[in-house]
ZALUMGU-610624 format. One record per residue (C-alpha): x, y, z. Coordinates in pm, 1 decimal. Each point is the difference from the previous one (the first is absolute). Layout:
ZALUMGU-610624
{xx: X, yy: Y, zz: Z}
...
END
This chain:
ZALUMGU-610624
{xx: 1952.6, yy: 617.8, zz: -703.1}
{xx: -150.2, yy: 55.8, zz: 345.2}
{xx: -368.6, yy: -67.4, zz: -55.3}
{xx: -208.9, yy: 11.8, zz: 302.0}
{xx: -393.6, yy: -78.6, zz: 52.7}
{xx: -202.2, yy: 41.6, zz: 312.4}
{xx: -353.7, yy: -86.4, zz: -12.0}
{xx: -291.5, yy: -183.5, zz: 128.2}
{xx: -269.0, yy: -211.6, zz: -158.1}
{xx: -287.4, yy: -246.8, zz: 54.0}
{xx: 269.9, yy: -259.4, zz: 59.3}
{xx: 164.2, yy: 182.3, zz: 283.8}
{xx: -261.1, yy: 232.7, zz: 158.3}
{xx: -379.1, yy: -54.0, zz: 92.1}
{xx: -252.2, yy: 201.7, zz: -238.1}
{xx: -91.0, yy: 222.8, zz: 313.6}
{xx: 376.3, yy: 121.4, zz: -8.1}
{xx: 17.9, yy: 26.8, zz: -365.5}
{xx: -298.1, yy: 189.8, zz: -23.5}
{xx: 119.9, yy: 253.3, zz: 267.7}
{xx: 344.7, yy: 27.1, zz: -200.8}
{xx: -136.7, yy: 46.2, zz: -329.7}
{xx: 144.7, yy: 315.3, zz: -211.4}
{xx: -266.4, yy: 256.5, zz: -145.2}
{xx: 65.9, yy: 23.7, zz: -383.7}
{xx: 162.6, yy: 355.5, zz: 49.4}
{xx: 209.4, yy: -110.3, zz: 293.7}
{xx: 206.1, yy: -208.7, zz: -246.7}
{xx: 190.2, yy: 305.2, zz: -147.1}
{xx: 104.8, yy: 161.6, zz: 334.6}
{xx: 105.8, yy: -327.5, zz: 128.5}
{xx: 243.0, yy: -51.2, zz: -303.4}
{xx: 118.8, yy: 366.4, zz: 42.0}
{xx: 66.9, yy: -65.4, zz: 374.3}
{xx: 178.7, yy: -322.1, zz: -53.9}
{xx: 233.8, yy: 167.1, zz: -265.6}
{xx: 51.0, yy: 281.1, zz: 225.1}
{xx: 126.1, yy: -226.7, zz: 276.7}
{xx: 374.1, yy: -75.5, zz: 49.0}
{xx: 16.9, yy: -368.4, zz: -86.4}
{xx: -220.4, yy: 16.3, zz: -320.4}
{xx: 83.6, yy: 95.0, zz: -351.2}
{xx: -305.0, yy: -162.4, zz: -162.0}
{xx: -349.3, yy: -89.1, zz: 80.1}
{xx: -314.5, yy: -166.0, zz: -111.9}
{xx: -311.4, yy: -133.5, zz: 206.1}
{xx: -231.5, yy: -278.7, zz: -82.1}
{xx: -331.1, yy: 63.0, zz: 171.4}
{xx: -285.3, yy: -256.1, zz: -78.1}
{xx: -312.3, yy: -106.9, zz: 170.8}
{xx: 212.5, yy: -260.5, zz: 195.7}
{xx: 360.3, yy: 110.9, zz: -11.9}
{xx: 190.7, yy: 320.0, zz: 76.2}
{xx: 388.2, yy: -13.1, zz: -87.4}
{xx: 256.2, yy: 284.5, zz: -31.0}
{xx: 296.7, yy: -71.6, zz: -224.6}
{xx: 316.0, yy: 187.8, zz: 15.7}
{xx: 381.5, yy: 6.5, zz: -96.6}
{xx: 164.9, yy: 72.3, zz: 315.6}
{xx: 335.1, yy: 38.6, zz: 105.8}
{xx: -7.2, yy: -139.4, zz: 368.1}
{xx: -212.4, yy: -284.4, zz: 78.4}
{xx: -107.3, yy: 70.2, zz: 373.4}
{xx: -49.0, yy: 361.7, zz: -66.1}
{xx: -203.6, yy: -79.2, zz: -282.7}
{xx: -217.3, yy: -244.7, zz: 155.9}
{xx: -91.6, yy: 238.5, zz: 283.0}
{xx: -64.6, yy: 298.6, zz: -217.1}
{xx: -226.3, yy: -204.0, zz: -246.8}
{xx: -188.4, yy: -158.8, zz: 285.7}
{xx: -60.3, yy: 355.3, zz: 158.1}
{xx: -107.3, yy: 156.2, zz: -332.4}
{xx: -251.3, yy: -301.9, zz: -46.0}
{xx: -160.1, yy: 75.4, zz: 331.7}
{xx: 20.8, yy: 377.2, zz: -51.1}
{xx: -180.2, yy: 23.0, zz: -317.0}
{xx: -248.2, yy: -294.9, zz: 78.9}
{xx: -257.0, yy: -18.0, zz: 275.3}
{xx: 184.1, yy: -220.5, zz: 259.0}
{xx: 261.7, yy: 80.3, zz: 234.6}
{xx: 359.0, yy: -135.9, zz: -29.5}
{xx: -54.5, yy: -209.4, zz: 317.1}
{xx: -297.7, yy: -171.7, zz: -147.1}
{xx: 157.9, yy: -65.2, zz: -343.6}
{xx: 330.5, yy: -142.5, zz: 127.6}
{xx: -101.5, yy: -341.1, zz: 113.9}
{xx: -144.8, yy: -53.5, zz: -385.4}
{xx: 268.9, yy: 158.2, zz: -207.7}
{xx: 221.3, yy: -203.7, zz: -214.5}
{xx: 327.8, yy: 98.2, zz: -139.3}
{xx: 183.3, yy: -123.8, zz: -304.1}
{xx: 338.4, yy: 96.1, zz: -127.0}
{xx: 200.3, yy: -10.5, zz: -338.3}
{xx: -68.3, yy: -312.6, zz: -167.7}
{xx: -269.1, yy: -127.8, zz: 252.7}
{xx: -180.6, yy: 329.8, zz: -51.7}
{xx: 27.1, yy: -70.2, zz: -394.6}
{xx: -125.4, yy: -352.2, zz: 52.8}
{xx: -290.8, yy: 150.6, zz: 174.9}
{xx: -128.6, yy: 236.6, zz: -228.8}
{xx: 41.1, yy: -260.2, zz: -303.0}
{xx: -208.2, yy: -242.4, zz: 216.5}
{xx: -264.5, yy: 268.2, zz: 42.7}
{xx: -0.3, yy: 94.2, zz: -353.9}
{xx: -99.4, yy: -353.7, zz: -108.2}
{xx: -240.5, yy: -28.4, zz: 247.8}
{xx: 162.9, yy: -243.5, zz: 260.7}
{xx: -76.4, yy: 236.3, zz: 276.0}
{xx: -329.1, yy: 85.6, zz: -87.9}
{xx: -317.6, yy: -71.3, zz: 218.0}
{xx: -110.1, yy: -171.9, zz: -310.4}
{xx: 310.4, yy: -200.6, zz: -114.8}
{xx: 40.0, yy: 84.9, zz: -388.9}
{xx: -218.0, yy: 285.7, zz: -35.8}
{xx: 123.6, yy: 242.0, zz: -270.3}
{xx: -114.4, yy: 345.0, zz: 129.4}
{xx: 299.7, yy: 41.2, zz: 193.5}
{xx: 200.9, yy: 88.1, zz: -303.0}
{xx: -220.5, yy: 310.8, zz: -64.2}
{xx: 59.2, yy: 104.0, zz: 344.9}
{xx: 370.5, yy: -44.9, zz: -29.7}
{xx: -4.0, yy: 196.8, zz: -334.7}
{xx: -186.4, yy: 274.5, zz: 189.1}
{xx: 238.1, yy: -3.9, zz: 289.5}
{xx: 298.4, yy: 69.6, zz: -244.0}
{xx: -200.1, yy: 277.8, zz: -182.9}
{xx: -63.5, yy: 176.5, zz: 321.1}
{xx: 386.1, yy: -25.8, zz: 89.8}
{xx: 86.3, yy: 111.4, zz: -334.6}
{xx: -240.5, yy: 296.1, zz: 0.8}
{xx: 142.5, yy: 99.2, zz: 338.4}
{xx: 357.9, yy: -49.2, zz: -125.2}
{xx: 77.5, yy: -242.8, zz: 263.9}
{xx: 83.0, yy: -297.7, zz: -202.7}
{xx: 352.0, yy: 10.7, zz: -117.5}
{xx: 182.9, yy: -272.3, zz: -165.7}
{xx: -29.2, yy: -286.2, zz: 239.9}
{xx: -379.4, yy: 29.0, zz: 59.2}
{xx: -74.5, yy: 66.1, zz: -374.5}
{xx: 200.7, yy: -303.8, zz: -101.5}
{xx: -157.9, yy: -213.2, zz: 302.3}
{xx: -382.8, yy: 78.8, zz: -73.2}
{xx: 44.8, yy: -26.3, zz: -364.7}
{xx: 164.1, yy: -346.6, zz: 32.8}
{xx: -294.0, yy: -100.0, zz: 267.7}
{xx: -238.8, yy: 68.0, zz: -264.4}
{xx: 192.6, yy: -187.7, zz: -268.5}
{xx: 36.6, yy: -301.9, zz: 255.6}
{xx: -371.4, yy: 20.2, zz: 77.9}
{xx: -95.8, yy: -22.1, zz: -350.8}
{xx: 232.0, yy: -295.6, zz: -76.6}
{xx: -146.8, yy: -181.7, zz: 285.4}
{xx: -356.0, yy: 36.9, zz: -141.5}
{xx: 115.8, yy: -70.2, zz: -346.9}
{xx: 223.5, yy: -316.0, zz: 64.2}
{xx: -208.2, yy: -168.9, zz: 271.4}
{xx: -347.3, yy: -78.7, zz: 124.6}
{xx: 9.3, yy: 217.0, zz: 288.6}
{xx: -303.2, yy: 187.0, zz: -119.7}
{xx: -190.8, yy: -326.7, zz: 95.1}
{xx: 99.0, yy: 22.4, zz: 327.6}
{xx: -183.1, yy: 332.5, zz: 98.3}
{xx: -192.3, yy: 294.0, zz: -146.3}
{xx: -47.5, yy: 349.9, zz: 99.5}
{xx: -136.1, yy: 87.4, zz: 335.8}
{xx: -335.0, yy: 135.3, zz: -172.4}
{xx: -45.3, yy: -348.1, zz: -148.0}
{xx: 106.0, yy: -194.0, zz: 315.9}
{xx: -247.8, yy: 246.0, zz: 193.7}
{xx: -290.0, yy: -80.6, zz: -224.4}
{xx: 62.0, yy: -363.9, zz: 35.1}
{xx: -25.8, yy: 49.0, zz: 363.8}
{xx: -345.8, yy: 180.9, zz: -14.5}
{xx: -120.0, yy: -255.4, zz: -286.0}
{xx: 100.0, yy: -294.4, zz: 208.6}
{xx: 192.2, yy: -128.4, zz: -273.7}
{xx: 184.3, yy: 38.1, zz: -330.8}
{xx: -324.8, yy: 42.2, zz: -211.6}
{xx: -19.5, yy: 395.0, zz: 23.5}
{xx: -193.9, yy: 26.8, zz: -315.6}
{xx: -287.9, yy: -235.0, zz: 97.7}
{xx: -16.6, yy: 214.1, zz: 363.8}
{xx: 22.6, yy: 359.1, zz: -156.5}
{xx: -206.4, yy: -52.6, zz: -299.5}
{xx: -269.8, yy: 271.5, zz: -32.3}
{xx: 74.0, yy: 142.7, zz: 356.8}
{xx: 37.3, yy: 380.0, zz: 54.7}
{xx: 346.2, yy: 94.5, zz: 125.8}
{xx: 158.8, yy: 330.0, zz: 156.0}
{xx: 343.4, yy: 68.0, zz: -27.3}
{xx: 148.4, yy: 288.8, zz: 231.7}
{xx: 322.4, yy: 142.8, zz: -134.8}
{xx: 135.5, yy: 55.9, zz: -355.6}
{xx: 363.9, yy: -93.5, zz: 54.8}
{xx: 190.1, yy: -297.5, zz: -147.5}
{xx: -158.6, yy: -264.0, zz: 261.6}
{xx: -321.4, yy: 130.6, zz: -24.8}
{xx: 4.3, yy: -9.5, zz: -409.2}
{xx: 125.1, yy: -335.4, zz: 2.8}
{xx: -291.8, yy: -93.7, zz: 242.4}
{xx: -260.6, yy: 143.9, zz: -227.0}
{xx: 163.4, yy: -185.2, zz: -316.8}
{xx: -17.4, yy: -304.7, zz: 167.9}
{xx: -358.4, yy: 41.0, zz: 118.9}
{xx: -109.0, yy: 109.7, zz: -363.8}
{xx: 168.8, yy: -306.0, zz: -153.5}
{xx: -161.2, yy: -220.6, zz: 269.4}
{xx: -350.4, yy: 130.4, zz: -138.1}
{xx: -159.2, yy: 240.6, zz: 247.3}
{xx: -295.3, yy: 189.1, zz: -163.4}
{xx: 47.3, yy: 341.6, zz: 151.2}
{xx: 335.1, yy: 188.8, zz: 149.1}
{xx: 16.6, yy: 312.9, zz: 176.1}
{xx: 334.8, yy: 147.7, zz: 80.8}
{xx: 40.5, yy: 263.5, zz: 276.8}
{xx: 303.9, yy: 231.3, zz: 12.3}
{xx: 97.3, yy: 324.3, zz: 160.0}
{xx: 106.1, yy: 114.8, zz: -339.7}
{xx: -302.4, yy: -55.6, zz: -221.8}
{xx: 184.3, yy: 45.0, zz: -311.7}
{xx: 216.5, yy: -308.1, zz: 63.8}
{xx: -305.3, yy: -221.2, zz: 76.3}
{xx: -169.7, yy: 131.5, zz: -311.1}
{xx: 328.8, yy: -106.5, zz: -203.1}
{xx: -5.4, yy: -333.6, zz: 163.1}
{xx: -360.3, yy: -54.9, zz: -105.0}
{xx: 62.0, yy: 120.8, zz: -334.8}
{xx: 280.4, yy: -243.9, zz: -69.4}
{xx: -208.6, yy: -307.0, zz: 128.6}
{xx: -302.2, yy: 93.6, zz: -214.6}
{xx: 160.3, yy: 122.7, zz: -327.7}
{xx: -36.6, yy: -193.3, zz: -299.6}
{xx: 257.4, yy: -287.0, zz: 36.9}
{xx: 18.4, yy: 48.2, zz: 378.8}
{xx: -99.9, yy: -296.3, zz: 235.5}
{xx: -329.8, yy: 107.7, zz: 66.3}
{xx: -135.6, yy: 88.4, zz: -350.0}
{xx: -69.6, yy: -342.1, zz: -92.6}
{xx: -259.2, yy: -86.4, zz: 286.4}
{xx: -163.3, yy: 359.1, zz: -0.7}
{xx: 163.4, yy: 109.7, zz: 330.1}
{xx: -175.1, yy: 283.9, zz: 189.3}
{xx: 293.1, yy: 213.5, zz: 153.9}
{xx: -6.4, yy: 323.7, zz: 133.6}
{xx: 229.3, yy: 225.3, zz: 219.9}
{xx: -101.0, yy: 144.2, zz: 317.7}
{xx: 113.5, yy: 245.4, zz: 250.9}
{xx: 166.6, yy: -121.4, zz: 301.2}
{xx: -283.3, yy: 174.2, zz: 240.2}
{xx: -243.6, yy: -218.2, zz: -158.8}
{xx: 143.1, yy: -336.5, zz: 116.4}
{xx: -252.6, yy: -23.9, zz: 285.4}
{xx: -285.3, yy: 30.7, zz: -252.7}
{xx: 151.6, yy: -274.5, zz: -238.7}
{xx: 83.4, yy: -237.0, zz: 261.9}
{xx: -358.2, yy: -144.8, zz: 29.8}
{xx: -9.4, yy: -51.7, zz: -386.5}
{xx: 304.5, yy: -216.7, zz: -10.8}
{xx: 49.5, yy: -362.2, zz: 44.3}
{xx: 373.7, yy: 16.4, zz: -19.1}
{xx: 226.1, yy: 284.2, zz: 123.0}
{xx: 373.2, yy: -1.5, zz: -44.9}
{xx: 201.4, yy: 326.5, zz: 158.8}
{xx: 348.6, yy: 88.6, zz: -38.4}
{xx: 90.6, yy: 354.6, zz: 64.8}
{xx: 288.0, yy: 221.1, zz: 141.8}
{xx: -240.7, yy: 131.7, zz: 279.0}
{xx: 173.3, yy: 0.0, zz: 339.8}
{xx: -299.0, yy: -68.2, zz: 165.5}
{xx: -328.7, yy: -207.7, zz: -35.4}
{xx: -207.8, yy: 36.3, zz: -325.5}
{xx: -281.9, yy: -259.3, zz: 118.8}
{xx: -98.4, yy: -10.8, zz: 344.9}
{xx: -185.8, yy: -261.6, zz: 169.7}
{xx: -308.9, yy: 212.9, zz: 24.1}
{xx: -32.8, yy: 70.2, zz: -371.7}
{xx: 41.2, yy: -376.1, zz: -62.0}
{xx: -265.0, yy: -95.3, zz: 230.8}
{xx: -241.1, yy: 241.2, zz: -134.6}
{xx: 68.5, yy: -110.4, zz: -357.7}
{xx: -92.9, yy: -358.0, zz: 123.5}
{xx: -315.5, yy: 92.4, zz: 175.4}
{xx: -287.2, yy: -81.0, zz: -224.8}
{xx: 182.7, yy: -235.7, zz: -231.7}
{xx: 0.6, yy: -395.5, zz: -15.9}
{xx: 314.8, yy: -26.5, zz: -215.4}
{xx: 341.8, yy: -15.6, zz: 173.7}
{xx: 219.6, yy: 311.4, zz: -59.5}
{xx: 358.6, yy: -121.8, zz: -90.3}
{xx: 281.8, yy: 249.2, zz: 92.4}
{xx: 363.7, yy: -0.8, zz: -112.5}
{xx: 245.9, yy: 225.8, zz: 158.8}
{xx: 352.4, yy: 20.3, zz: -166.6}
{xx: 93.2, yy: 325.0, zz: 146.1}
{xx: 308.0, yy: 51.4, zz: 263.0}
{xx: -106.5, yy: 148.0, zz: 217.6}
{xx: -320.9, yy: -151.1, zz: -25.8}
{xx: -298.9, yy: 179.0, zz: -156.9}
{xx: -276.4, yy: -201.2, zz: 170.4}
{xx: -81.1, yy: -15.7, zz: 359.4}
{xx: 126.5, yy: -359.5, zz: 151.7}
{xx: -343.8, yy: -9.0, zz: 209.9}
{xx: -167.9, yy: -80.7, zz: -340.5}
{xx: 115.6, yy: -353.3, zz: 46.9}
{xx: -262.4, yy: -22.5, zz: 277.8}
{xx: -312.2, yy: 129.2, zz: -205.6}
{xx: -235.9, yy: -270.4, zz: -94.2}
{xx: -18.7, yy: -27.7, zz: -368.4}
{xx: 323.2, yy: 196.6, zz: -67.4}
{xx: 301.7, yy: -223.6, zz: -118.3}
{xx: 297.8, yy: 213.3, zz: 31.1}
{xx: 348.5, yy: -117.5, zz: -158.8}
{xx: 307.6, yy: 231.1, zz: 101.8}
{xx: 351.8, yy: -8.0, zz: -12.5}
{xx: 32.5, yy: -197.5, zz: 340.2}
{xx: -234.5, yy: -266.3, zz: -111.8}
{xx: 166.6, yy: -27.6, zz: -333.2}
{xx: 322.3, yy: -80.7, zz: 189.9}
{xx: -163.1, yy: -262.4, zz: 200.5}
{xx: -146.0, yy: -160.0, zz: -310.3}
{xx: 326.1, yy: 14.4, zz: -215.2}
{xx: 196.8, yy: -175.1, zz: 272.6}
{xx: -186.8, yy: -331.3, zz: -124.7}
{xx: 51.9, yy: 70.6, zz: -365.5}
{xx: 157.1, yy: -275.1, zz: -225.3}
{xx: 340.0, yy: 80.1, zz: -116.5}
{xx: 87.0, yy: -66.9, zz: -360.5}
{xx: 282.4, yy: -248.8, zz: -88.8}
{xx: 162.1, yy: 298.0, zz: -200.2}
{xx: 75.4, yy: 185.7, zz: 309.7}
{xx: 310.6, yy: -185.2, zz: 38.9}
{xx: 90.8, yy: 87.3, zz: -373.0}
{xx: -58.3, yy: 359.7, zz: 81.9}
{xx: 228.3, yy: -18.8, zz: 301.1}
{xx: 276.7, yy: -125.0, zz: -216.1}
{xx: -58.7, yy: 273.3, zz: -245.0}
{xx: 24.4, yy: 242.7, zz: 285.3}
{xx: 336.3, yy: -123.5, zz: 119.2}
{xx: 135.8, yy: -1.1, zz: -344.3}
{xx: -84.5, yy: 349.2, zz: -75.2}
{xx: 129.0, yy: 123.8, zz: 385.7}
{xx: 320.5, yy: -146.1, zz: -125.2}
{xx: 11.4, yy: 179.9, zz: -334.3}
{xx: -109.8, yy: 341.6, zz: 158.6}
{xx: 262.8, yy: -38.7, zz: 245.4}
{xx: 280.4, yy: -70.9, zz: -243.9}
{xx: -126.3, yy: 283.5, zz: -229.3}
{xx: -0.9, yy: 244.0, zz: 282.2}
{xx: 351.2, yy: -101.0, zz: 100.1}
{xx: 130.2, yy: 29.0, zz: -355.8}
{xx: -150.2, yy: 343.7, zz: -24.6}
{xx: 153.9, yy: 111.7, zz: 319.2}
{xx: 345.7, yy: -49.9, zz: -173.5}
{xx: -89.1, yy: 178.9, zz: -326.8}
{xx: 82.5, yy: 342.8, zz: 114.5}
{xx: 339.2, yy: -81.2, zz: 127.8}
{xx: 65.0, yy: -187.0, zz: -345.0}
{xx: -99.3, yy: 312.1, zz: -169.4}
{xx: 215.9, yy: 213.3, zz: 207.9}
{xx: 279.6, yy: -221.8, zz: -79.7}
{xx: -50.2, yy: 22.0, zz: -367.1}
{xx: -42.2, yy: 384.5, zz: 25.4}
{xx: 360.6, yy: 45.1, zz: 199.3}
{xx: 136.3, yy: -241.5, zz: -275.1}
{xx: -142.4, yy: 236.1, zz: -258.5}
{xx: 152.7, yy: 314.6, zz: 172.6}
{xx: 336.2, yy: -196.1, zz: 24.9}
{xx: -14.7, yy: -56.6, zz: -376.2}
{xx: -105.0, yy: 362.1, zz: -84.2}
{xx: 283.2, yy: 131.8, zz: 225.8}
{xx: 254.0, yy: -222.0, zz: -162.5}
{xx: -112.7, yy: 107.3, zz: -345.3}
{xx: 42.9, yy: 364.1, zz: 109.6}
{xx: 319.6, yy: -51.0, zz: 138.8}
{xx: 119.8, yy: -183.4, zz: -333.2}
{xx: -143.1, yy: 297.3, zz: -196.6}
{xx: 242.8, yy: 239.0, zz: 201.7}
{xx: 302.7, yy: -235.5, zz: -69.9}
{xx: -71.4, yy: -93.4, zz: -356.5}
{xx: -165.4, yy: 304.9, zz: -161.7}
{xx: 108.2, yy: -115.6, zz: -356.3}
{xx: -240.8, yy: -290.7, zz: 3.0}
{xx: -283.0, yy: 31.0, zz: -248.9}
{xx: -352.0, yy: -69.7, zz: 60.0}
{xx: 3.3, yy: -359.5, zz: -145.9}
{xx: 295.4, yy: -76.1, zz: 230.8}
{xx: -153.0, yy: 164.5, zz: 309.5}
{xx: -331.0, yy: -189.0, zz: -78.0}
{xx: 172.3, yy: -354.6, zz: -43.8}
{xx: 215.8, yy: 56.0, zz: 311.3}
{xx: -326.3, yy: 106.7, zz: 228.2}
{xx: -208.1, yy: -296.9, zz: -159.6}
{xx: 293.3, yy: -236.6, zz: 110.1}
{xx: 12.0, yy: 124.4, zz: 341.7}
{xx: -356.9, yy: -16.8, zz: 46.8}
{xx: -23.0, yy: -376.1, zz: -116.9}
{xx: 294.6, yy: -75.8, zz: 242.8}
{xx: -185.1, yy: 148.1, zz: 300.7}
{xx: -332.2, yy: -159.2, zz: -85.4}
{xx: 161.4, yy: -348.8, zz: -45.6}
{xx: 159.4, yy: 36.5, zz: 343.1}
{xx: -307.6, yy: 106.4, zz: 139.2}
{xx: -247.2, yy: -236.3, zz: -149.9}
{xx: 56.6, yy: -339.7, zz: 165.7}
{xx: 34.6, yy: 162.8, zz: 356.1}
{xx: -327.5, yy: 193.7, zz: -40.5}
{xx: -170.5, yy: -269.3, zz: -147.4}
{xx: 92.1, yy: -232.8, zz: 270.6}
{xx: -53.5, yy: 244.1, zz: 291.3}
{xx: -363.6, yy: 25.9, zz: -111.8}
{xx: -25.5, yy: -372.1, zz: -1.8}
{xx: 116.5, yy: -49.3, zz: 338.2}
{xx: -180.0, yy: 301.5, zz: 150.6}
{xx: -337.5, yy: -180.2, zz: -108.1}
{xx: 76.9, yy: -297.7, zz: 204.3}
{xx: -83.6, yy: 12.6, zz: 384.7}
{xx: 252.8, yy: 181.0, zz: 200.6}
{xx: 105.4, yy: 179.1, zz: -310.6}
{xx: -76.8, yy: 354.9, zz: 150.3}
{xx: 361.2, yy: 64.7, zz: 88.6}
{xx: 146.9, yy: -32.3, zz: -347.7}
{xx: -88.1, yy: 369.3, zz: -84.0}
{xx: 199.8, yy: 115.7, zz: 326.0}
{xx: 279.4, yy: -219.4, zz: -131.3}
{xx: -0.1, yy: 161.6, zz: -337.9}
{xx: 6.8, yy: 323.9, zz: 151.6}
{xx: 270.5, yy: -55.1, zz: 213.7}
{xx: 221.3, yy: -172.3, zz: -252.9}
{xx: -40.0, yy: 295.8, zz: -276.1}
{xx: -30.7, yy: 273.1, zz: 278.4}
{xx: -331.5, yy: 113.1, zz: -129.6}
{xx: -142.0, yy: 338.3, zz: 111.3}
{xx: -304.1, yy: -108.9, zz: 203.6}
{xx: -152.2, yy: 319.9, zz: -116.4}
{xx: 24.3, yy: -88.5, zz: -352.1}
{xx: -168.4, yy: -344.1, zz: 68.6}
{xx: -310.6, yy: 175.5, zz: 178.1}
{xx: -25.5, yy: 258.8, zz: -250.7}
{xx: -53.6, yy: -293.8, zz: -257.1}
{xx: -255.1, yy: -157.9, zz: 247.8}
{xx: -179.9, yy: 339.9, zz: 19.8}
{xx: -9.5, yy: 12.5, zz: -394.2}
{xx: -137.6, yy: -348.9, zz: -8.0}
{xx: -266.1, yy: 68.9, zz: 238.9}
{xx: -121.0, yy: 319.4, zz: -156.2}
{xx: -23.3, yy: -191.4, zz: -359.9}
{xx: -205.4, yy: -268.6, zz: 169.7}
{xx: -246.2, yy: 260.4, zz: 152.7}
{xx: -16.1, yy: 174.5, zz: -341.3}
{xx: -87.6, yy: -346.8, zz: -161.1}
{xx: -246.8, yy: -77.2, zz: 245.5}
{xx: -175.4, yy: 369.6, zz: -24.3}
{xx: 28.3, yy: -80.0, zz: -392.5}
{xx: -193.4, yy: -328.9, zz: 12.0}
{xx: -276.3, yy: 157.2, zz: 225.2}
{xx: -57.1, yy: 299.5, zz: -236.5}
END
């Protein structure tokens, strides 16, 4: 296993750098393809959220891998390599596994313990699978990360340590945890209809807003979201929510009607300028509350200076989260992560030797078949029953001779430093490296077929 991750997050870089380095939604596939086309990498996956950009790869050369992945992140984002380099972090092999498992548990999130990162990891794996850049290592790694994250949330109280960015942002606007009292009866405008915007809309509806408008470039997506919220049994049905979908070009007209605005789109430029917000404030006495969860930002930072407009964005959330209380269960989650990293490493090391063991047993079967064929030539008068008995006896002897060594070598290979046992086995039995490689390729193809079947 030669797992490498190169990335930057709210912990390593200022929001202004993260904003410039952000990947456009349609850039992820090209980044993955360019990564596996580069010499050091054979697999790739990218985890891109509002506060982190990480490129994972299976590489055969560490230094070349770091240089190539760093260059690719700069090329496909909006920041130059010289600007990114001081803020990039690098994790390799077990440290890279530990990092992703910690991320999956919410330990590395802006709001510790938030569970939304699990959906983002799932999306990252799905994109890598669709692009055919996730092989055995990254499929195993990301699927295990999802299981580790779910285990942390089910076995500990990490959920009490934090909440989603949406909830945290609304609490900052409300001036405390009682978002329901603050939002009740207000009019809300949600810009965007993706996963984060949908979560924001649902959260606002459950908090009791009286009216909701959803603006999106694709009106059908906005209509689908408002339909889900207002359908019988939906979160807005009980309180008679008035919800409507509007076109993105009508946001300027909707803004003066709203008390709360939440924006999270994939736009590369500003969605709301300071002038539009200032115009919406004119002639009204109530303050306008705005939450910008986009990266890069949707709402002009100059809105902070507009009287009566209260803007909370990723940068102010980062400042506020620095003082957020940590739950005692965080230590338990760290223990789970350490335990799972050790188990994952052992499983990967054991799997590394499996093709060699299979090749050894294949060679032994070929030897048995050759000897039985030679026996047929020397003793042609053997009847079918005698030939079957001799064949079965020889196979039993070979199986018994190979059983203990192959079981033991798998156990040894699963321990730290056990990677060399596969090489030793190949040397001792003079196994053809091409045969071992063929077994590995067959296993990888089977894994990809199974992953494709699960997605179908």
